[in-house]
N, C-alpha and C positions, 0 to 999 in steps of 0.2 A: 261733553254730556250736557244736556239741558238741565238747568237747576230746578229742583223740586221744593225750594224753600217756600213755606206757607201752605204746602199741601198736607193733607191728613191721609196717612196710609192705613187702610183697613179700619177706619173709624176709631183708631186708637193712638197712632203715633203722629203727632204734629211736628213737622219739620221746622225748626227754629232758625238755624243758620248753617252755612257751609263751613266746615272746619279745614278740609284739605281736599286735594284732587290730584290724580295722576292720569296716565293714559288709559287706565283700565277701570278705575273706580273713583267714587266720590264719597267722602265721609261727612256726615251731617250730625249736628246736635239736634236732638228731638225731645219732645215732651210726651211721656206716657200719659194718656188721658183716661186710664182705667179708674173707675170710681174708687174713692177713698185711698188711692195710692198714686197721687201725682208725683212723678219723678222724672228726672232727666235721664236720657239714654243716648247712646251713640249708634247711628245707623250707617252702615256701609252699603253703598249701592254698587253692585257689579253689573257692568253692561257688556255682555258678550258681543264680539264683533262677528256676526254670522257670515259675513262675506270674507273673513280672514281665510287664508289658504289652509290653515290647520283646522280651525273650528268649523269652517263651512262644510267640511266633509263629514261631520258628525250629524246624526239625527238629533232632533230636539229631545226625544226621549232619552237618549244617551247622555246629553248634557245635563238634563234634569236629574238623572240617576246619580251622576257624578257629584252634582251639587248636594244632593241629599246625603250621600256617603261622606262627603267632606264636612258637611254640617254636623253629622253625627259624631265625627272625630273631634271637631271643635267643642261640641257639648261636653265631651269627656275631659279634654285637657283644660277647659276653662273652669273646671272645678278646683284647679290650683288657685290658692289665695293670692297669687301675684300675677295672674292672668285675668284681664277683665272678663267677667262672666258673660257667656253667650245666653241671652234671654229667649231669643226666638230667631228663626230663619224661615224665609218664605219667598215665593216667586210671584211676580205680578207683571203681566205684559211681557213675558220672556226676559225680564230682568230679575236679578236676584238680590235679596236684602238680608243683611246680618244685623241683628239687634243686640247690642252689648251694653253692659252696665257702664255708665259714664264715670270715669275716674277724674276727680277734681284735683288737678295738680299741674305741673309744668313738665314739658319734655326736656330731655338733656339738650336738645337743639336750642330750645328757648333759653335754657340756663346759660349756655355758652355765649349767647348774645351779650351777657353782662360780664362774664369772667370765665377763665379757664378753671378746671378743677385741680385740686391738690392731690397729694399721694393718698391721704386717708380717704378722700372721696372716691378716688379711683379704686381703692381696695374694696370699699363698700359696694360700688356698682358691680365690680367683678364678682364678689362673693355672692351677692343676691341673684344676679342674672345668671351666673353659672349654675346656681342651685336650681333655677327654673329650667334651664336647658337640660340639666341632669334628669329632671323629672320627665320632660316631654320626650327626650331622646329615648328614655326607657320605654315609652309608649309607642316608639317607632315614628315620631313626628319631628320634622325639621322646621325651623322658623323661616329661613331663607331671606329675611328682609331686615336684619339687625343693622341699625344705623341710629344716630342721635335722636331722630324723630320717632323711633320705635320704643324708646325707653322713657318711662314716666316716673316722676317722684311726687308723692302726695305731700300734704302739709306736715304729716308725721314722719316724713323721711323714708317711707316704705317705697320700694322700687317695684315697677310693673313692666312686663314685657307685652307688647301689643303689636298690631299690624302684621299678622301672619300672612306670608305670601304664598304658602303652599296651596291654599284653596284657589288662589287666582291661577296658579300654574296648572292645577288639575282641571278646573272648570273652563278656563279660557283657552288653554293650549293643550289639553289632554296629556299633561306632563311631558310635552315634547319641545318646549321652547322656554327653558328655564331662564335664559338670559333676558327675556322680555320683562320679567318681574323682579330682577335683581338690580340693586343700585351699584353701578360699576365702580363708584368711589370707595365702596367698602367690601365688595365681594372679591374673592381671590382672582388674580389675573389669569391663572390657568384653571378656569371654572370647569368642573367635570360635567359630562353630558347630562347626568341626573344628580339629584340632590344627595348630599351626604352630610353627616353631622359636623365634619371638620369645617365646612363652609360657615356654619354658625359660629364656631370658635374663632375662626379667622376674622369674621366681620366684627365680633365683639372686641377682639384685640385691637383691630384697626380703629374702631370707634373710641376706645379708651385712649389710644395714642393721640388721636385727633383732639380729644377733650383735654388732654394734658398739655399739648403743644400748640394747638390751633393749626396744625399742618397735617395734610393727608400724606402719610408715609408708611412704608412697609417695615420700618424699624424705628427704634428710639434709643437714646443714650442717656444714662444717668450723668448728671453734672460732675459727680465725684468719680466717675469711671473713666479711665484713660483709654479704654478700648472704644474705638469709634463705632463700629458696627460689625455684627456677625455676618452681614450680607455683603460679601465681597464683590458681587456683581453690581452693586449700587455705587456709582461714582460720586454721588452727592452725599455730603456728611449727614448723618442721622440727626434729627432735631433733638435737642437736649431738654430735659425736665428735671426738676428738683425732686428726684425719687431715688431710692436706693438701687444699687446695681442688680440686686436679686429680682426686683419687680421688673426692671428693664429686660432682664433675660427671659422672664416668663412671657412678657408681652411680645418680645421678638420671636419666641418659639410659637406663640399663638398665630402669628402672621407669617410663619415660615413659608418660603416659596417651593421647597422640595417636599413631596409627600412623605418621604422617609423621616422628615423632621417634625411632622405634624404631631400634636397631642392626639391621643387616641380617643379621649372622652373628656367631658366636662369635669368628671370626677378627678381625673388625673391633674387637670389644671388647678382645681381646688386644693388638692394635696400639695402642689408646688407653691401655693400662696402662703403656706405656713413657714415663715422664715425663721423659725426657732424663737418666736416671741411669746410663746404660751398662748397664742390666739387659737381658740377652739372654733373651727368653722363647720357649720352644719348647713345642709341644703334646706330651702324653704320646705314646708310652711313656716319654719322657725328661722327667719332670715337673720335675726340679730342674736348670734351665739353668745353664751357667757364668756367673759374674758377674765382670766385669772390675773392676779397682780403681776406687774412687769418685774423682771429681774433688774437689778441695778446694773448700769453700764460697767461699773467697776468690777462687778461679779462676773459679767460676761467676758470682759476683756482680760481679766486677770490671768496671768500665767505663773502664779506663785506656787506655793507649797503643795505637796501631795495631800496634806490635810484639807486644804481648801478644795482640791479636786475631788476628794472623797465626799466632801459636803455637797458639792454640785451634783455628784452622782446620786447621792441620797435624795436631793431635791427633785431630780429627774424621775426617780422611782416614785416618789410621792405624787409628783405631777401626773404620772401615768395612771396612778390609782384614782386620783381626783377626776382626771379626764374620763376614765371608764365609768365612774359613778354618775357623773353629770350627763354623759352621752346616752346612757341607757334609756331614760324616758323619751328622749328625742328620737332614738332609733325605733322604739316601740310605736311612738306616735306616727312616725313616717310610714312604717309598715301598715298601720291601721288606715292611713290616708290612701295608700295604693290599693289596699283591699277594698276600701269603699268605692274606689273607681271601678274596680272589677265587678263589684256587686251591682253597680249601676248599669252594667252592660246587659242586664236582663237575662243573665244565665240561669237564674233560679226560676224555673218555669213549673207550673202545675199542669196536670193533664185533665181536660174535661172530656168525658165520654157520654154520648147519648145513644142508648141501646135502641130507642124507638126508631130513630132515623139512621142508625148504624154509621155514625161518624165520631171522630175524636179530634181534639185540637189542643195545643199547648198555649198557655197564656201566662203573663207575668205574675209572680207570687204576690206582688203589691196591688194587683188589680182585683176588684170584686167580681163575682159571678152571680147572676140572677136568672133563674129559669122563668120563661115567659109562656111558651106554648100557646100563642095566639092563633086560633083557627082562621081568622080573617086576614091578617097580614102575613101569616106564615112564619112569624118570628118565633124562634125556638129558645134562644138564650141571648143575654147581653153581658158584655164585659165592660167594666167602667174603671177608668184610671183614678188613682187617689188624688185628693185635693192637694194642690201644691202650696197655696197660701190662702189666707182668709179672704183675699180679694179675687180668688179664682172663680170666675163667673160661670164657667162651663166645664163640665167634666167630659173628657174625651170618652167616646163609646165605640164598641165594636159589636154589632148585631150579627147573629147568624140566623138565616131564614131558609126554609125549604118550601118550594112551590111545586105542587103536583101537576104534571102536564098530561095525565092519562086521558082527560076529556078533550084535550086540544094539543096533540103531538106537534112538536116544532123542533128546529135545530138551533144551534148556537147563533148562527148568523141572523136568522129571523127574530130570535128573542132579543138579540142585541139591538136590533132596529126598534123594537117596541120600547126598550129602555131609553134610547135616544129620542124617540118621538115624545115620550113622557116628559123628558127634560126640556125639550124645545117647544112643547105645545103652547098654543095661544093661552095667554093669561099667566104665563110663568115668567113675567118680566124680571123677577128677582133671582132667576136662575141663569147661570152662565156656564156653558160647557168649556172645560179647559183641556182635557185630554181624553183620548179614546184609543186604546192599544190592546193588542193580543198578548196573552200570557198563558200560564198553566196553573191548575190547582190539582194537586195529587196526581201529577203526570197526565192530566186530561186537558184538552184545549179549553181555554177560558178567555174571558174578556174583562177589561177594567175600564171604567169611565170615572173621571174626576170632574166635579163641577162645584160651583158656588151657589149658595142659597141664603136667604135671610130668615131668621127666626126672631121676631120681635125687633129689638135693637141690635141683635148680635149678627155679625157677618160670619157665616159658617162655610166650611169647605167639606165636601162629602165625596167619598170614594165607594163605588160599588164594584166588587169583583165577583164574577159568577161563572159557573160551569154547569153543564147538563150531564147527568149520569143517572141511569136506571129510570129514565123518563121523568126525572125530577130536576128542578133548578136549585142548585145550592148557592146561596148568596151570602157574601160577607159585606157588611155596610159599616164603613168607618166614618165617624163624624167628629169634627173638631173646629175650634175657632180658627179663622184663616191664618192668623199670625202664629199659631202653634201647630198647624197641620203637619208640617214637615219635621217638627221636633219629635213627634210620636210615630211618624211614618215608618221608620226602620223597625220599630217594635211591632207595628201592625203587620208589616211584611213578614216578619218571623212567625207571627201567629198564623197567617194564611199559608205560609210555606209548610207549616207543621200539620195542616189540615189533612186528615186521612178519611176517605169515604169508602165504605165497603161496597 
């Protein structure tokens, strides 16, 4: 890929330096030039290979729709506090860009350049990243690219999971060539034809084994354990690490070669990581769980009197009560977190009805609605998105307009041409047509055009979807900043899909 260092994307993101690159994408450090909000961000550039045997068979429109759908999914899962937030996603010159919050820290790969990790660090990585996997798997999303370079730790010790490969597999290969986006060093040897969650668990287990030993291996042995390896097909001795046998057994099962030995979920692995040490493990967003005081080793190992055994039994009962009390607020908070994600899916819609023009449409509850009834432009109503931050320069809008054709009857094809002529007319140097495709509105043939235009210093992208019914043109006009156009595109699609015309 040709480097874009030094370029400014959409008059907002200045590319500062290249961070990494593989066969299908390049990751850059960028500066957000938004007024009063200078900040660093990370931009990943996906460059589809349109001459590839798989992707080449797809239409441009299909690739774009897949990118939008995957971007919408990433928006939802990046609300998790240990996944870098997706700030925007957009297309430019048939290449795709993902803008994420930049996490200042070091990757596990960089950390291993200095030294291997110890048992306590391994447990911390496992607990936090498994918690993230537990969350995204519940949302139906697999990561597919877990390796040392995908795990980041910031200065406060908080762990992050980044570099999701699912979007690459979907956009670049239509979910048909998973091996292309996997790192063979950490993915299962018998990789299934399509992604499943066990591949994430396997990759994380192998990553931690590598971080403990410095060796790529399908198994690990605790130095105090006499058993060499559970994997009898491996003729090479398992690498050893200064860890307890219980942790070695969990890691070995995470990277098991037989499907019947797989852990079924991240939750199951988290439960296995409690080795009876009174460690309370919670999934993120509360990554660092409370730890109760450790039992003394003499108390654990003692095989003395019944009196002492009864005392231990009493302590376990108390421990169970304490665990329940402490876990309640975390469970409630976790439920609220996922409810928040569901709310953000725009399921709460209001219905707008216009009796004069005999149509109705649903719009997000968080958007405002304003009646216009402009006899010159034909605009009937406008829906406006809420302000996201104090530095939000442009509110996304959806206008509905009705144009009467009684004096000049026409059909959809001829009307579409007048729209294209208007966009491409002389003197419209600031307008650039991007897409023109057929669609439907309320089961009637329709047309959609997407183009860029400039409004003052703002670079905008606009979509017009229209159909002809009852000798009238019904038009939906969506306008947004270029960088945020595809962020709100799925919501606007739902609005237009709900449009009913009598």
